[in-house]
N, C-alpha and C positions, 0 to 999 in steps of 0.2 A: 308504858303506855303498852296499851295490851293488843292484840290483834284485829276485833274486831275497832278500834278506832284507827289504829291506818287501813284497814279495810275503807273505812269512810270517805279517804283523804282523795283514796287514789283517784278515782276519776275525775276528781279534779282538777287533779294532778296533770292525768292525762290532757285535759282539755286545754288549761293551762300551756304548759309546755308544749304541747303537738301545736296548741295554735301560734306560738311563739317563733317555731323553728317552721313550722310548713305554710303560716300565713292563710292558711284553707281552712277557717271558721267552721261553715258549715260541715265538713267531714270530720272534724274531734269532736261538735257536740255531737253526732250519731253516734261515734263509737265510744265517747263520754257516757252517754245518754243509755249504752249497750250495757257499756262493764258496769254502771250501775244498776241493770236488772240481774244482770250474773252475781251479782257479789247481792244485791237484797233473794233472788229469788233461788238461787239455787239451779239446782238441775231443772225447775221446772221456769227457765230462764225465756224460754221463747212466750210461751203464753204466756210469763211478768210481763213480756217485753210489751205485748199486745196488751194486756190490760190497762197500761200503760200510757198505752197511744189516745186507748178509749176514756180511760180516767180524763186526759188530759184535754180530750175536746170534750166534754161531758162540765167541765170545769169552767163556771158562770165567769170565770176571771180571765182565759181565754176565749172565751166566746166577745169578750165585751172585747176582747185586740183585735180577737178577728173583723167584729162588725168595723170596730172604727179603720181597719187599714186598709178593710173594701168599701170604706166609704170615702176616706180618705182621698185613698187613688181612684177612685171614679169622679169625685170632685176638683182633685186637681190638674185630671186629662179634662175637663168641661174649663175648668178656668182657663188650659190652654187653648185647645182649639175651638175659644171665645171669641183668644182674644183680648181675654181679661188681662193675663198675668202679663204681657206682653203691654198693655194699657197704664195696669197698674206701678212697672217698672221706668217709664215713660215720666207719668206722673212721678215719684219718685227719685225720679236722675234729673229731676231741676234743681234738689235740695241735695238730692245724698251725691254731692261733687268730692272728690281728693279722698282722703285715706281715713280722715276720723268722721266725718257725718255720715257714711254708709252704715257705720258700725255702732255706731253711737244710735242711729236708728233701728238702726237690728235689736240693739239691746234692748229699748224702748220697746218695741215691738212684741218681746219677751216680755217686758213687766206686764202690758196690754192682757196676753194670751196666757197669765197665771193662774189658768181653771185647769187648767192638764199637760202635763208633760209632752203627750203625742200630738195636742193642738200646738202648742209652739214650736217645735221641734221640727217638723213636717211642713207647718207653715210659714214662719220666720224663713228657714232655708229655701225652698223652693219659690219664694214668692222675691227673696234676697241674693242670691246668688251670680246674675248676671248684674245686678248692678256693681254686687264687689266685686268681680271680676273687671267693669266694664274700668273700675277706677284702681287699676292694679291691687286690689289688695287680694292677700293669696288665700285660697277656700278654706287652707286650713285651718285658716282663725274662724269664721265663718263656724264653720261644722262645729270647733273645739267651743266656742262662745255661746254656740245653742244649745249643745249637749251640757254643757255645765252651767246656765242658770236655768235651765229653763226646770231643774228640776233643785233648783236654789229659792223659785220665785215661789215654788210650789208649797217649799214649806217655811217662807217665810211670809206670805201673806194669807192670811186666816178666812181664806173665803174659796179655800181650792179644792182639787178632788182629795188632795192629799188631807188635808187639814179634816174635813168631812169625815174620811175612813177613820181617824188617829184621834177626830174625839169620841167616836163612837168604842173604838179603844179603850181607852181612857176614863170612859164612862163606866166600865164593869170594874174598872179599880179604885171609882170614888171620886173621881177627878172628874172637875168639867171642863166647857169651854173657858170659861177664865184662866184656870189653867195654860194651859195652852197659849194665851196672849199673855198669859208670867212670864210663862217660858222661853216666847221672840226675843230678847232683849239677850239671853246665851246661848244662843245658837250660833254660834261662834262664827263656823265652816260654811255656811253656805253666806253667816252676813259679811265674810271678807268677798266672797269667792268674785260675789255680784260689785264688790266697790274695786276689787284687782281688774274684774273685766270690762267696767268703764274706764278705767284708767289705764288701763289698754290702749284701748279706743279714742281716747284726749290724749293718747303716743307720753303718757306720765307715768308710769310702769313701763319697766325694762322687759324686753322680747330675749325670751334666751331659749335654750335648747333646738326643739324642733320648730317652733312660729318663728326665731332669729334666720336660720337658714332659708323659711320658706319667703321671708323678706329680701332677703338676700339676692334667693334663683328672681324672685319676679323684679328686682334691681338691676339684674344683670342679664334685661332681656327674655327674661326664659316664661313660661305661663302661669299666669295665676293660680290654672288648677290646672297638677300634677298627677297625670294616668298612670299608676300604679303598673311596673310590667304584670305581679303577679296578682292584681285584682279581677275579682269578679263581680260582674254588676249583682245585687242584689234584689233589684226591682228594672225596670226595662220601658220605663217614663219616657218617652222617645220626645224633642218639642219638634212640632209641626211646624212644617216647611213655605217658605214664602207663605205665612199667616199674620194677616195684619191685623195692627195692635185696635180695640175697641178700648172704650171708657174705663178708667178706671173705677169707676162706679161699678162695674159688671164683677169685682172682683172685693168690693170693699164692701158692695153690699151686705151677698151671703156671709163675711168674713162674721160681719154685726151682727148681722142673725144671729149665726153660729152664734155666737159668745152670749146674746140675751137670751136666748133661749135656754142653753147652757144654766144661765142663771137662775131663770127660771126654773127651771126643773130639778132643783138642788144637785146643781153641777153633774148631772147626767150627760154627757157629751155624744149619745146617739141619740138626744133627740135633739139636739145640736145640730150636728150635722143633717139630719134628716131634714130638718127645716130649713139647712142650706141649701139642700139639693132641690127642695121642691120653688126656694126660691131663687134658683138658677133657670130651672125650667122655665117658669113663669119669664122671669128676662130675657134669658137669649130667645127663647123660642119668640114671648113677645115682639122683641126686635127682630124678629126674621134673619137673626145670625147662626143659625140653626135651624133644622127641622127637628120633629118627634120622634124620626127615626134615627137622626143624625144622634141628640141628643143621650138616648137610648145606649147605640152603638157604643160611643165616645165613654159613658158610664162603665159599660162593661168592658171595654179597652185596658180603661183607668184601675179599674181592681183586681181584675188577670191581672195588672201588672204588679201586684202586690204576695201575689200566690208564692215564690218565693220566701219572701220576707214571712209571709204568714208561715211557712214548713220549719225555716231554722226558730220561728218562737216555740214553734210548735216541741220542739225537740230543747228548749230551751226550758219549757214547764216541765216537760220530761227528768231533763235531768236532776231540775229542784225537786220532782217528785220523791226521785230516786234518793237522792242527800240527804232528802227529811226520813222518808223508812232506814235509814242508814244510821240515823244518826245524828246524823254534822252539826244540826244545827243545836242540837242537847249538849255533844259535845263542848261548843265552841263558847257556848253563852252560859248555860248550866256553871261550867264550873269554873265562874267569876265568883258568883256569889261567896261562896264559904270560906275563902283564900284572898278576900281582896280589904283591904281596913275603910272605914267608912271615908276618908280624909281624899284615897285615892278614886274610890268612885265615878266621880264625873268623869277621867281623866281616864281610867282603864273601862269604863261605860261606852265612848267614842270610841276608843279603838276597837272595843272587840267589836261591835257594832259594825264600824266601818267594815271590819277584813270580813265579817260573816256575810254582809252585801255584797261585797267584793268574791267573796266564792262561789257564792251561794247565786248569786243575781235575784234575790226571790226577796226585792225592798218591801215589796207588800207583806208574804210569809211574815222577813223577819222582823216588821214592826209586831205582827199576830205573835209570835213568839216569843218577843223579848221582852215587851212591855207590861205581859202578866207576872214577867221573872221581877225585872229592876224594879218594876213602883211599889207592888208590898216592900222590896226588900228597904228599899227609901225610905220606904214610915218605917220597916221595923227599927233600922239605923238611928232613925233622925237625920233623915235627912232631907231636905227642901227636895219634894217629886215632881215640883217644875222645874230643877237644875237638871234632876238626873231622865229628863221627858227632851230637853234640852238638848243635850247629850246621847241622848239614841235618835236623835231627826237631825243630827247633827252627824252622826253618823250613819247616816240611813243616808243622807245626799256624797257625802266624801264615799261613800262605797259604790252610789250609784254611777259618780264621775267616774271612775276610773273601772269598773269590770267592764270590757270587752265583748260581754256575750248579751246583757241585758237592751229591752225591748226599745230602750230609749238612743242607745248608741246606733242600732241598728238600724233602727229610722232614720237617724240625723247623717247618718252613713248613707242609707240608700237614697235620701235627699239632696245632699249634696254630690254626693260621688267619691269623698275620702272613705277611705277602708277605716273599718270600725280601731283597726290599730294605730292607727295613724294619729287619728283623732283622739284618743289615750294616752300615745307618746307626744303628740301638742300638751295634751293638758299635764303631762306629769309632771314638769319642775310646781307649776302654779298649786296643781292643788296637794300638793305632799308640804311644798311651803306653807300653805294656808291649813293644811291637817297638824304642820307639823309647833304654830303658835298658835293655832287652839288648842291644842292637848298639855302645851304648856299653862296657855291662861286656864286651861280646867283644875289644873292641878296645884296652880294660887288660889283659886277659886275654893276650893279640895277645904284647901291645907288654911286659909284664912274664915269663908262667910259660909261651912259649910250647916250650918247651920238654921241662917237669918232667914 
Protein backbone atom coordinates (compact mmCIF):
# COMPACT_ATOMS: atom_id res chain seq x y z
CA UNK A 1 0.00 0.00 0.00
CA UNK A 2 1.52 3.30 -1.13
CA UNK A 3 1.35 6.68 0.62
CA UNK A 4 -1.35 8.05 -1.73
CA UNK A 5 -3.65 5.20 -0.72
CA UNK A 6 -3.10 5.91 2.98
CA UNK A 7 -3.81 9.63 2.48
CA UNK A 8 -7.05 8.86 0.60
CA UNK A 9 -8.43 7.07 3.68
CA UNK A 10 -7.38 9.64 6.34
CA UNK A 11 -10.34 12.09 6.02
CA UNK A 12 -12.77 9.19 6.14
CA UNK A 13 -11.04 7.69 9.20
CA UNK A 14 -11.11 11.05 11.00
CA UNK A 15 -14.83 11.39 10.34
CA UNK A 16 -15.76 7.87 11.43
CA UNK A 17 -13.62 7.59 14.55
CA UNK A 18 -14.09 11.23 15.49
CA UNK A 19 -17.87 11.03 15.24
CA UNK A 20 -18.01 7.78 17.20
CA UNK A 21 -15.77 9.21 19.93
CA UNK A 22 -17.33 12.67 20.24
CA UNK A 23 -20.84 12.12 18.82
CA UNK A 24 -20.38 15.50 17.12
CA UNK A 25 -21.18 14.92 13.47
CA UNK A 26 -21.13 18.53 12.25
CA UNK A 27 -17.70 19.30 13.71
CA UNK A 28 -16.17 16.06 12.44
CA UNK A 29 -17.70 16.57 9.00
CA UNK A 30 -16.13 20.02 8.72
CA UNK A 31 -12.76 18.71 9.94
CA UNK A 32 -12.82 15.74 7.54
CA UNK A 33 -13.75 17.90 4.54
CA UNK A 34 -11.00 20.38 5.48
CA UNK A 35 -8.42 17.58 5.73
CA UNK A 36 -9.59 16.39 2.32
CA UNK A 37 -8.84 19.82 0.90
CA UNK A 38 -5.41 19.87 2.57
CA UNK A 39 -4.45 16.51 1.05
CA UNK A 40 -6.03 17.31 -2.30
CA UNK A 41 -4.68 20.85 -2.84
CA UNK A 42 -1.51 20.91 -0.73
CA UNK A 43 -0.25 24.45 -0.02
CA UNK A 44 -3.22 25.88 -1.94
CA UNK A 45 -5.67 24.20 0.43
CA UNK A 46 -7.30 27.49 1.52
CA UNK A 47 -8.34 28.47 -1.99
CA UNK A 48 -9.06 24.82 -2.76
CA UNK A 49 -11.47 24.58 0.16
CA UNK A 50 -13.33 27.65 -1.05
CA UNK A 51 -13.46 26.10 -4.53
CA UNK A 52 -15.01 22.98 -2.99
CA UNK A 53 -17.73 25.15 -1.43
CA UNK A 54 -18.50 26.77 -4.78
CA UNK A 55 -18.47 23.38 -6.53
CA UNK A 56 -20.96 21.97 -4.05
CA UNK A 57 -23.26 24.99 -4.30
CA UNK A 58 -23.24 24.70 -8.09
CA UNK A 59 -23.74 20.92 -8.03
CA UNK A 60 -27.19 19.99 -9.39
CA UNK A 61 -27.54 17.15 -6.87
CA UNK A 62 -26.94 19.50 -3.94
CA UNK A 63 -29.26 22.11 -5.46
CA UNK A 64 -31.93 19.42 -5.62
CA UNK A 65 -31.34 18.50 -1.96
CA UNK A 66 -31.48 22.18 -0.97
CA UNK A 67 -34.79 22.77 -2.75
CA UNK A 68 -36.24 19.58 -1.24
CA UNK A 69 -35.15 20.58 2.27
CA UNK A 70 -36.54 24.09 2.03
CA UNK A 71 -39.77 22.86 0.43
CA UNK A 72 -40.33 20.06 2.92
CA UNK A 73 -39.46 22.32 5.84
CA UNK A 74 -42.07 24.83 4.75
CA UNK A 75 -44.61 22.14 3.92
CA UNK A 76 -44.25 20.42 7.31
CA UNK A 77 -44.49 23.70 9.22
CA UNK A 78 -47.70 24.50 7.36
CA UNK A 79 -49.08 21.04 8.08
CA UNK A 80 -48.41 21.70 11.76
CA UNK A 81 -49.71 25.25 12.00
CA UNK A 82 -52.89 24.42 10.06
CA UNK A 83 -53.68 21.61 12.50
CA UNK A 84 -53.49 19.14 9.60
CA UNK A 85 -50.88 16.91 11.26
CA UNK A 86 -52.89 16.82 14.48
CA UNK A 87 -56.00 15.96 12.48
CA UNK A 88 -54.14 13.26 10.59
CA UNK A 89 -52.75 11.93 13.87
CA UNK A 90 -56.27 11.70 15.36
CA UNK A 91 -57.47 9.95 12.20
CA UNK A 92 -54.64 7.42 12.20
CA UNK A 93 -54.92 6.91 15.96
CA UNK A 94 -58.41 5.43 15.46
CA UNK A 95 -56.83 2.55 13.58
CA UNK A 96 -53.25 2.60 14.91
CA UNK A 97 -53.65 1.31 18.44
CA UNK A 98 -51.33 -1.00 20.31
CA UNK A 99 -47.72 -1.71 19.41
CA UNK A 100 -48.26 -3.47 16.08
CA UNK A 101 -50.66 -1.39 14.00
CA UNK A 102 -48.79 1.97 14.14
CA UNK A 103 -45.59 0.39 12.84
CA UNK A 104 -47.44 -1.59 10.15
CA UNK A 105 -49.10 1.64 9.02
CA UNK A 106 -45.67 3.32 8.97
CA UNK A 107 -44.37 0.44 6.83
CA UNK A 108 -47.29 0.80 4.43
CA UNK A 109 -46.81 4.56 4.23
CA UNK A 110 -43.18 4.05 3.26
CA UNK A 111 -44.34 1.61 0.56
CA UNK A 112 -46.83 4.17 -0.78
CA UNK A 113 -44.17 6.91 -0.76
CA UNK A 114 -41.61 4.77 -2.60
CA UNK A 115 -40.92 7.51 -5.15
CA UNK A 116 -38.07 9.09 -3.23
CA UNK A 117 -36.22 8.35 0.00
CA UNK A 118 -36.44 12.00 1.10
CA UNK A 119 -40.22 11.99 0.74
CA UNK A 120 -40.49 8.69 2.58
CA UNK A 121 -38.24 9.47 5.55
CA UNK A 122 -39.57 12.96 6.19
CA UNK A 123 -43.28 12.34 5.57
CA UNK A 124 -43.51 9.05 7.49
CA UNK A 125 -41.41 10.20 10.45
CA UNK A 126 -43.10 13.58 10.89
CA UNK A 127 -46.63 12.21 10.57
CA UNK A 128 -46.24 9.04 12.68
CA UNK A 129 -43.96 9.94 15.58
CA UNK A 130 -46.75 11.27 17.82
CA UNK A 131 -48.86 8.18 17.08
CA UNK A 132 -46.05 5.78 17.94
CA UNK A 133 -45.18 7.77 21.08
CA UNK A 134 -48.77 7.56 22.34
CA UNK A 135 -48.79 3.80 21.82
CA UNK A 136 -45.59 3.21 23.78
CA UNK A 137 -43.41 2.42 20.77
CA UNK A 138 -39.82 3.63 21.17
CA UNK A 139 -38.97 6.43 18.76
CA UNK A 140 -35.84 4.46 17.80
CA UNK A 141 -38.01 1.81 16.12
CA UNK A 142 -39.76 4.38 13.92
CA UNK A 143 -36.47 6.09 13.06
CA UNK A 144 -34.66 2.83 12.25
CA UNK A 145 -37.49 1.56 10.08
CA UNK A 146 -38.07 4.86 8.26
CA UNK A 147 -34.40 5.23 7.42
CA UNK A 148 -33.94 1.58 6.43
CA UNK A 149 -36.88 0.81 4.19
CA UNK A 150 -36.97 4.18 2.40
CA UNK A 151 -33.83 3.25 0.45
CA UNK A 152 -34.89 -0.39 0.12
CA UNK A 153 -38.28 0.43 -1.43
CA UNK A 154 -36.63 2.96 -3.75
CA UNK A 155 -34.40 0.15 -5.03
CA UNK A 156 -37.10 -2.53 -5.25
CA UNK A 157 -40.00 -0.62 -6.79
CA UNK A 158 -39.10 0.07 -10.44
CA UNK A 159 -40.81 3.48 -10.67
CA UNK A 160 -38.75 5.41 -8.12
CA UNK A 161 -36.24 8.23 -8.54
CA UNK A 162 -33.46 5.69 -7.87
CA UNK A 163 -34.72 3.43 -10.66
CA UNK A 164 -34.94 6.28 -13.15
CA UNK A 165 -31.39 7.33 -12.30
CA UNK A 166 -30.05 3.77 -12.47
CA UNK A 167 -31.76 2.88 -15.75
CA UNK A 168 -30.13 5.94 -17.29
CA UNK A 169 -26.72 4.67 -16.17
CA UNK A 170 -27.15 1.08 -17.34
CA UNK A 171 -28.46 2.20 -20.74
CA UNK A 172 -24.97 3.57 -21.45
CA UNK A 173 -23.65 0.02 -20.89
CA UNK A 174 -26.07 -1.68 -23.29
CA UNK A 175 -28.69 -2.68 -20.70
CA UNK A 176 -32.35 -1.67 -20.59
CA UNK A 177 -35.26 -1.26 -18.17
CA UNK A 178 -36.06 -4.96 -18.63
CA UNK A 179 -32.60 -5.84 -17.28
CA UNK A 180 -33.36 -3.86 -14.12
CA UNK A 181 -36.64 -5.80 -13.78
CA UNK A 182 -34.72 -9.06 -14.22
CA UNK A 183 -32.34 -7.99 -11.45
CA UNK A 184 -35.09 -7.34 -8.88
CA UNK A 185 -35.46 -10.94 -7.56
CA UNK A 186 -31.71 -10.97 -6.83
CA UNK A 187 -31.64 -7.68 -4.88
CA UNK A 188 -31.39 -9.78 -1.76
CA UNK A 189 -30.44 -7.27 0.92
CA UNK A 190 -33.30 -4.80 0.37
CA UNK A 191 -35.78 -7.69 0.07
CA UNK A 192 -34.58 -9.14 3.37
CA UNK A 193 -34.71 -5.78 5.15
CA UNK A 194 -38.27 -4.88 4.15
CA UNK A 195 -39.35 -8.36 5.28
CA UNK A 196 -37.42 -8.13 8.56
CA UNK A 197 -38.91 -4.70 9.32
CA UNK A 198 -42.43 -6.00 8.68
CA UNK A 199 -41.85 -9.06 10.86
CA UNK A 200 -40.52 -6.78 13.61
CA UNK A 201 -43.68 -4.69 13.32
CA UNK A 202 -45.95 -7.69 13.90
CA UNK A 203 -43.67 -9.10 16.63
CA UNK A 204 -42.61 -12.18 14.67
CA UNK A 205 -38.92 -11.28 14.67
CA UNK A 206 -36.80 -10.88 17.81
CA UNK A 207 -35.82 -7.46 19.09
CA UNK A 208 -32.12 -7.32 19.82
CA UNK A 209 -29.45 -4.80 20.75
CA UNK A 210 -30.46 -1.16 21.03
CA UNK A 211 -34.02 -1.84 19.89
CA UNK A 212 -34.52 -4.43 22.64
CA UNK A 213 -33.15 -1.99 25.20
CA UNK A 214 -35.44 0.76 23.93
CA UNK A 215 -38.54 -1.41 24.34
CA UNK A 216 -37.36 -2.41 27.82
CA UNK A 217 -37.02 1.29 28.69
CA UNK A 218 -40.63 1.98 27.68
CA UNK A 219 -41.93 -1.15 29.44
CA UNK A 220 -40.24 0.03 32.64
CA UNK A 221 -42.11 3.34 32.47
CA UNK A 222 -39.49 5.33 30.57
CA UNK A 223 -40.23 7.73 27.71
CA UNK A 224 -40.90 6.63 24.15
CA UNK A 225 -38.54 9.37 23.00
CA UNK A 226 -35.21 9.46 24.80
CA UNK A 227 -33.43 12.78 24.45
CA UNK A 228 -29.71 12.13 24.46
CA UNK A 229 -27.58 14.46 26.55
CA UNK A 230 -24.96 14.87 23.82
CA UNK A 231 -27.51 15.40 21.08
CA UNK A 232 -27.93 18.79 19.44
CA UNK A 233 -30.97 19.46 17.30
CA UNK A 234 -30.36 19.41 13.55
CA UNK A 235 -33.57 21.24 12.77
CA UNK A 236 -35.75 23.47 14.91
CA UNK A 237 -39.35 22.81 13.92
CA UNK A 238 -41.36 23.02 17.14
CA UNK A 239 -44.93 21.87 17.56
CA UNK A 240 -47.25 24.89 17.86
CA UNK A 241 -48.81 25.41 21.27
CA UNK A 242 -52.60 25.33 21.75
CA UNK A 243 -53.11 24.28 18.15
CA UNK A 244 -56.48 22.76 17.24
CA UNK A 245 -56.68 19.78 14.89
CA UNK A 246 -58.24 20.37 11.50
CA UNK A 247 -59.47 17.79 8.99
CA UNK A 248 -57.14 14.90 8.17
CA UNK A 249 -57.85 15.75 4.52
CA UNK A 250 -55.74 18.89 4.99
CA UNK A 251 -52.73 16.58 5.34
CA UNK A 252 -53.77 13.75 3.03
CA UNK A 253 -54.75 15.79 -0.04
CA UNK A 254 -51.46 17.75 -0.35
CA UNK A 255 -49.46 14.52 0.03
CA UNK A 256 -51.62 12.71 -2.55
CA UNK A 257 -51.19 15.63 -4.95
CA UNK A 258 -47.44 15.55 -4.32
CA UNK A 259 -47.22 11.86 -5.24
CA UNK A 260 -49.41 12.20 -8.35
CA UNK A 261 -47.49 15.21 -9.66
CA UNK A 262 -44.16 13.49 -9.03
CA UNK A 263 -45.33 10.53 -11.12
CA UNK A 264 -46.60 12.81 -13.89
CA UNK A 265 -43.29 14.69 -14.08
CA UNK A 266 -40.96 11.68 -14.37
CA UNK A 267 -40.35 11.23 -10.63
CA UNK A 268 -39.28 14.86 -10.12
CA UNK A 269 -39.89 15.60 -6.45
CA UNK A 270 -39.48 19.36 -6.90
CA UNK A 271 -42.59 19.51 -9.11
CA UNK A 272 -44.49 17.54 -6.49
CA UNK A 273 -43.50 19.76 -3.57
CA UNK A 274 -44.38 22.98 -5.42
CA UNK A 275 -47.76 21.54 -6.41
CA UNK A 276 -48.41 20.42 -2.81
CA UNK A 277 -47.57 23.91 -1.50
CA UNK A 278 -50.04 25.45 -3.95
CA UNK A 279 -52.73 23.01 -2.79
CA UNK A 280 -51.92 23.83 0.84
CA UNK A 281 -52.32 27.54 0.12
CA UNK A 282 -55.69 27.05 -1.58
CA UNK A 283 -56.99 24.74 1.17
CA UNK A 284 -55.73 26.53 4.27
CA UNK A 285 -56.45 30.08 3.11
CA UNK A 286 -59.75 29.01 1.55
CA UNK A 287 -60.87 27.46 4.84
CA UNK A 288 -59.66 30.57 6.70
CA UNK A 289 -57.36 28.42 8.83
CA UNK A 290 -54.45 30.70 7.84
CA UNK A 291 -54.24 34.12 6.28
CA UNK A 292 -51.99 34.73 3.28
CA UNK A 293 -49.45 36.50 5.48
CA UNK A 294 -49.56 33.59 7.99
CA UNK A 295 -49.01 31.12 5.16
CA UNK A 296 -45.92 32.97 3.87
CA UNK A 297 -44.55 33.49 7.36
CA UNK A 298 -44.88 29.83 8.38
CA UNK A 299 -43.41 28.65 5.08
CA UNK A 300 -40.29 30.74 5.68
CA UNK A 301 -40.07 29.58 9.29
CA UNK A 302 -40.18 25.96 8.13
CA UNK A 303 -37.62 26.54 5.39
CA UNK A 304 -35.34 28.36 7.86
CA UNK A 305 -35.51 25.41 10.26
CA UNK A 306 -33.71 23.28 7.65
CA UNK A 307 -30.69 25.56 7.31
CA UNK A 308 -28.47 23.62 9.76
CA UNK A 309 -29.26 20.35 8.02
CA UNK A 310 -28.55 21.91 4.61
CA UNK A 311 -25.16 23.14 5.82
CA UNK A 312 -24.19 19.74 7.24
CA UNK A 313 -25.16 18.05 3.98
CA UNK A 314 -23.12 20.67 2.10
CA UNK A 315 -20.01 19.58 4.01
CA UNK A 316 -20.93 15.93 3.30
CA UNK A 317 -20.98 16.73 -0.43
CA UNK A 318 -17.63 18.50 -0.08
CA UNK A 319 -16.13 15.45 1.64
CA UNK A 320 -17.52 13.21 -1.10
CA UNK A 321 -15.88 15.48 -3.70
CA UNK A 322 -12.56 15.36 -1.82
CA UNK A 323 -12.75 11.57 -1.57
CA UNK A 324 -13.31 11.37 -5.31
CA UNK A 325 -10.37 13.71 -5.98
CA UNK A 326 -8.11 11.65 -3.72
CA UNK A 327 -9.02 8.53 -5.67
CA UNK A 328 -10.83 6.74 -2.85
CA UNK A 329 -13.56 5.44 -5.19
CA UNK A 330 -11.05 4.04 -7.67
CA UNK A 331 -8.89 2.51 -4.93
CA UNK A 332 -11.84 0.59 -3.51
CA UNK A 333 -13.75 -0.31 -6.66
CA UNK A 334 -11.23 -0.57 -9.49
CA UNK A 335 -8.94 -2.87 -7.55
CA UNK A 336 -11.57 -5.62 -7.53
CA UNK A 337 -11.85 -6.45 -11.22
CA UNK A 338 -8.39 -7.84 -11.88
CA UNK A 339 -8.18 -10.00 -8.76
CA UNK A 340 -11.60 -11.66 -8.32
CA UNK A 341 -12.66 -14.89 -10.13
CA UNK A 342 -16.08 -14.81 -11.86
CA UNK A 343 -17.78 -17.10 -9.32
CA UNK A 344 -17.02 -14.68 -6.48
CA UNK A 345 -18.02 -11.53 -8.34
CA UNK A 346 -21.66 -11.17 -7.11
CA UNK A 347 -20.63 -11.48 -3.45
CA UNK A 348 -17.52 -9.31 -3.78
CA UNK A 349 -19.30 -6.59 -5.77
CA UNK A 350 -22.06 -6.51 -3.13
CA UNK A 351 -19.56 -6.08 -0.28
CA UNK A 352 -17.26 -3.64 -2.07
CA UNK A 353 -20.11 -1.38 -3.21
CA UNK A 354 -21.63 -1.50 0.30
CA UNK A 355 -18.33 -0.52 1.93
CA UNK A 356 -17.71 2.23 -0.64
CA UNK A 357 -21.20 3.67 -0.09
CA UNK A 358 -20.73 3.51 3.68
CA UNK A 359 -17.27 5.04 3.45
CA UNK A 360 -18.14 7.93 1.18
CA UNK A 361 -21.89 8.55 1.74
CA UNK A 362 -22.05 9.14 -2.02
CA UNK A 363 -24.65 6.56 -2.97
CA UNK A 364 -25.41 8.35 -6.25
CA UNK A 365 -21.70 8.73 -7.00
CA UNK A 366 -21.01 5.08 -6.22
CA UNK A 367 -23.57 4.03 -8.83
CA UNK A 368 -22.04 6.41 -11.37
CA UNK A 369 -18.59 4.92 -10.80
CA UNK A 370 -19.37 1.24 -10.17
CA UNK A 371 -21.81 0.52 -13.01
CA UNK A 372 -19.38 1.45 -15.86
CA UNK A 373 -16.76 -0.76 -14.17
CA UNK A 374 -18.70 -3.85 -13.12
CA UNK A 375 -21.27 -4.21 -15.91
CA UNK A 376 -18.65 -4.37 -18.73
CA UNK A 377 -16.61 -6.65 -16.47
CA UNK A 378 -19.64 -8.95 -16.17
CA UNK A 379 -19.94 -9.13 -19.95
CA UNK A 380 -16.24 -9.88 -20.35
CA UNK A 381 -16.40 -12.67 -17.73
CA UNK A 382 -19.57 -14.20 -19.13
CA UNK A 383 -21.56 -13.28 -16.02
CA UNK A 384 -25.25 -12.42 -16.19
CA UNK A 385 -25.16 -8.58 -16.02
CA UNK A 386 -28.53 -8.46 -14.23
CA UNK A 387 -26.97 -10.45 -11.39
CA UNK A 388 -24.13 -7.94 -11.03
CA UNK A 389 -26.61 -5.06 -11.25
CA UNK A 390 -28.56 -6.67 -8.40
CA UNK A 391 -25.34 -6.97 -6.37
CA UNK A 392 -24.56 -3.29 -6.98
CA UNK A 393 -28.00 -2.06 -5.92
CA UNK A 394 -28.05 -4.34 -2.87
CA UNK A 395 -24.65 -2.97 -1.87
CA UNK A 396 -25.81 0.61 -2.35
CA UNK A 397 -28.87 -0.02 -0.15
CA UNK A 398 -26.74 -1.64 2.58
CA UNK A 399 -24.15 1.13 2.54
CA UNK A 400 -26.85 3.80 2.61
CA UNK A 401 -28.56 2.08 5.56
CA UNK A 402 -25.37 1.96 7.63
CA UNK A 403 -23.72 5.28 6.73
CA UNK A 404 -24.31 7.64 9.64
CA UNK A 405 -23.54 10.80 7.67
CA UNK A 406 -25.63 10.37 4.53
CA UNK A 407 -28.50 12.76 3.87
CA UNK A 408 -31.40 10.28 4.41
CA UNK A 409 -30.20 9.47 7.95
CA UNK A 410 -29.76 13.19 8.68
CA UNK A 411 -33.35 13.75 7.54
CA UNK A 412 -34.62 10.84 9.61
CA UNK A 413 -32.77 12.19 12.62
CA UNK A 414 -34.15 15.65 12.00
CA UNK A 415 -37.75 14.47 11.73
CA UNK A 416 -37.72 11.97 14.62
CA UNK A 417 -35.28 13.63 17.03
CA UNK A 418 -33.28 10.39 17.33
CA UNK A 419 -29.56 10.97 16.73
CA UNK A 420 -28.09 9.57 13.54
CA UNK A 421 -25.60 7.44 15.47
CA UNK A 422 -28.39 5.89 17.55
CA UNK A 423 -30.41 5.17 14.38
CA UNK A 424 -27.46 3.28 12.89
CA UNK A 425 -26.75 1.53 16.19
CA UNK A 426 -30.36 0.33 16.27
CA UNK A 427 -30.15 -0.89 12.67
CA UNK A 428 -26.76 -2.53 12.98
CA UNK A 429 -27.65 -6.11 14.10
CA UNK A 430 -30.47 -6.38 11.56
CA UNK A 431 -28.59 -4.85 8.63
CA UNK A 432 -25.46 -6.89 9.30
CA UNK A 433 -27.50 -10.10 9.61
CA UNK A 434 -29.25 -9.39 6.30
CA UNK A 435 -25.88 -8.47 4.75
CA UNK A 436 -24.32 -11.75 5.89
CA UNK A 437 -27.21 -13.81 4.52
CA UNK A 438 -27.10 -11.85 1.26
CA UNK A 439 -23.34 -12.35 0.87
CA UNK A 440 -23.67 -16.09 1.46
CA UNK A 441 -26.53 -16.30 -1.03
CA UNK A 442 -24.54 -14.35 -3.64
CA UNK A 443 -21.63 -16.71 -3.08
CA UNK A 444 -23.86 -19.75 -3.61
CA UNK A 445 -25.43 -18.17 -6.69
CA UNK A 446 -22.02 -17.29 -8.05
CA UNK A 447 -20.75 -20.83 -7.63
CA UNK A 448 -23.82 -22.52 -9.11
CA UNK A 449 -25.87 -20.25 -11.35
CA UNK A 450 -23.49 -17.54 -12.47
CA UNK A 451 -23.86 -18.23 -16.20
CA UNK A 452 -27.64 -18.59 -16.20
